C-alpha positions in Angstrom: -0.3 0.0 0.2 3.0 2.2 1.1 4.1 2.1 -2.7 1.4 2.6 -4.1 0.5 5.9 -2.6 4.3 6.7 -3.0 4.0 5.9 -7.2 0.6 7.6 -7.1 2.7 11.1 -5.3 5.6 11.1 -8.2 2.0 10.5 -10.7 1.0 14.1 -9.1 4.4 15.7 -8.8 4.7 14.5 -12.7 2.0 15.8 -14.6 1.7 19.0 -12.0 5.3 19.5 -13.4 4.1 18.7 -17.0 0.7 20.9 -16.6 3.0 24.3 -15.2 5.3 23.2 -17.8 3.0 23.8 -20.7 0.8 27.0 -19.2 4.7 29.1 -19.0 5.4 28.2 -22.4 1.8 28.9 -24.0 2.2 32.8 -21.5 5.1 32.9 -23.5 3.7 32.8 -27.4 1.6 36.3 -25.8 4.5 38.3 -26.4 5.5 39.8 -30.0 8.6 37.0 -31.0 11.9 38.0 -32.1 14.3 36.7 -34.4 17.9 35.0 -33.8 19.9 33.7 -35.4 23.1 31.4 -33.3 25.7 28.8 -33.7 25.6 25.2 -32.6 28.0 23.2 -31.1 27.8 19.4 -29.8 30.3 16.8 -28.0 29.3 12.9 -28.5 30.5 9.7 -29.8 30.3 7.2 -32.3 30.8 3.8 -31.6 34.1 4.3 -29.4 34.7 7.4 -30.5 34.5 11.1 -29.5 33.3 13.1 -32.9 31.9 16.7 -33.2 28.5 18.3 -34.7 28.5 21.8 -35.4 25.4 23.5 -37.0 23.3 26.7 -37.6 19.9 27.8 -35.7 17.4 30.1 -36.5 14.2 30.5 -35.1 11.6 32.5 -33.0 12.7 33.9 -29.5 9.5 34.8 -27.1 9.7 36.9 -24.6 13.1 35.0 -24.1 11.3 32.2 -22.4 11.1 30.2 -25.2 12.3 29.9 -28.4 11.3 27.8 -31.7 12.8 26.9 -34.9 14.8 25.2 -37.4 18.7 24.2 -37.8 20.8 22.4 -39.8 23.9 20.3 -37.9 26.6 18.2 -39.3 29.1 15.8 -38.4 32.2 18.1 -38.1 34.5 15.7 -36.8 36.7 13.1 -39.2 34.8 9.6 -38.4 36.6 6.0 -40.3 35.3 3.0 -40.2 35.6 -0.8 -41.9 33.6 -1.9 -44.2 34.3 -5.1 -46.0 37.4 -4.7 -45.1 38.2 -1.3 -46.5 38.7 1.8 -44.4 35.5 4.6 -45.4 34.4 7.2 -44.2 30.6 8.6 -42.2 29.0 11.5 -43.3 26.4 13.0 -41.5 24.1 15.8 -42.1 20.7 16.9 -40.3 17.5 18.9 -40.7 15.9 19.3 -37.8 13.2 21.7 -35.8 13.5 22.4 -32.1 12.2 24.5 -29.1 13.9 25.5 -25.9 12.5 26.6 -22.8 14.0 28.6 -20.0 12.6 27.4 -16.9 15.2 28.9 -14.5 16.6 32.9 -14.9 18.7 35.2 -12.5 21.4 37.8 -13.0 24.4 35.2 -13.8 22.6 31.5 -14.3 20.2 30.4 -17.2 18.8 27.0 -17.3 17.1 25.9 -20.6 15.7 22.5 -22.3 16.6 22.3 -25.8 14.1 19.7 -27.9 14.9 18.9 -31.5 14.0 16.4 -33.7 15.0 15.5 -37.2 15.4 13.7 -40.6 19.1 13.2 -41.1 20.7 11.5 -44.1 23.7 9.2 -42.9 26.5 7.6 -45.5 29.6 5.6 -45.7 31.8 6.7 -48.6 35.0 6.6 -50.0 37.2 8.5 -52.4 35.3 7.1 -55.4 31.5 6.7 -54.5 28.9 6.3 -51.7 29.3 2.8 -50.5 25.6 2.9 -48.2 23.1 5.9 -47.7 20.2 6.1 -45.7 17.6 8.2 -43.7 17.7 8.4 -40.0 14.7 10.0 -37.6 16.8 12.6 -34.7 15.8 12.4 -31.3 17.4 14.8 -29.3 16.5 16.0 -25.4 19.1 17.8 -23.4 19.8 20.5 -20.4 22.0 23.4 -20.6 23.1 25.7 -17.6 24.7 28.9 -18.9 27.1 31.3 -16.4 27.3 35.0 -17.2 30.7 36.0 -15.4 30.6 39.2 -17.0 27.4 41.0 -19.2 27.7 40.4 -22.2 30.0 36.6 -22.0 29.2 34.1 -20.8 29.9 29.4 -20.7 27.7 27.1 -21.3 27.1 23.6 -19.7 25.2 21.0 -20.4 24.1 17.1 -21.1 21.5 14.8 -22.6 20.8 12.3 -25.6 21.0 11.6 -29.0 18.5 9.1 -30.4 19.4 8.1 -34.2 16.7 5.4 -35.2 17.0 3.7 -38.7 16.6 0.4 -40.7 19.9 0.3 -42.5 21.5 -2.5 -41.1 24.6 -2.0 -42.9 25.1 0.7 -41.0 27.5 -0.8 -38.4 28.2 2.3 -36.3 26.5 2.8 -32.4 25.1 6.3 -33.4 22.8 7.1 -30.7 25.1 8.4 -27.9 25.3 10.5 -24.9 26.0 13.8 -25.7 27.4 17.3 -23.8 28.0 20.2 -24.6 30.9 23.2 -23.1 30.8 26.4 -25.1 32.1 29.6 -24.5 29.5 32.6 -25.3 29.0 36.4 -26.9 26.1 37.9 -26.2 25.8 40.2 -29.5 22.1 40.6 -29.3 22.4 41.8 -25.9 25.8 43.8 -27.5 23.6 45.4 -30.3 21.0 46.3 -27.9 23.1 48.3 -25.4 25.6 50.1 -28.2 24.9 49.8 -31.3 20.9 50.1 -31.4 21.3 53.1 -28.4 24.1 54.8 -30.2 21.5 55.2 -33.1 19.0 56.5 -31.5 20.8 59.0 -30.0 
């Protein structure tokens, strides 16, 4: 009986949190959105090798609470593997839709929950030809924490998981993997509003 009560409490808390989350996101859409563009970089693994994805994101920012948009990313690391005793290269390119929700914000700390889902092209190739090519669905939830030690500069840490689904049995490398984010951030938008835009009005 005690276990059942604990489970019901956990489920009730989970449903309450989801309801508050959806209400907060819904409320942010009442504000006029602002366009944003940013570079994106994420570290991950393929099989047991460290790799890096780079990309570009663009979308709408609703009151610095909810961001939605589209992104394009690619495997920027050189990754080589064996196929039929030959050394070949792996290439991944992905178009995705994303949403980012800011659930905590203070003077120096910003905490976000980014989630993206996309369609990726995965291929093995050598110098002469593409040997294997398939489409894959990519789902990536994560959490990031940004610390602004100076007004316009900060450092961001994050972690999550990349789930890659495909139906080609010839893809032997393990593409699904944890991800981690470490990056230095320059807030160009805030610099523009504080200095350039302000000077143009004066």
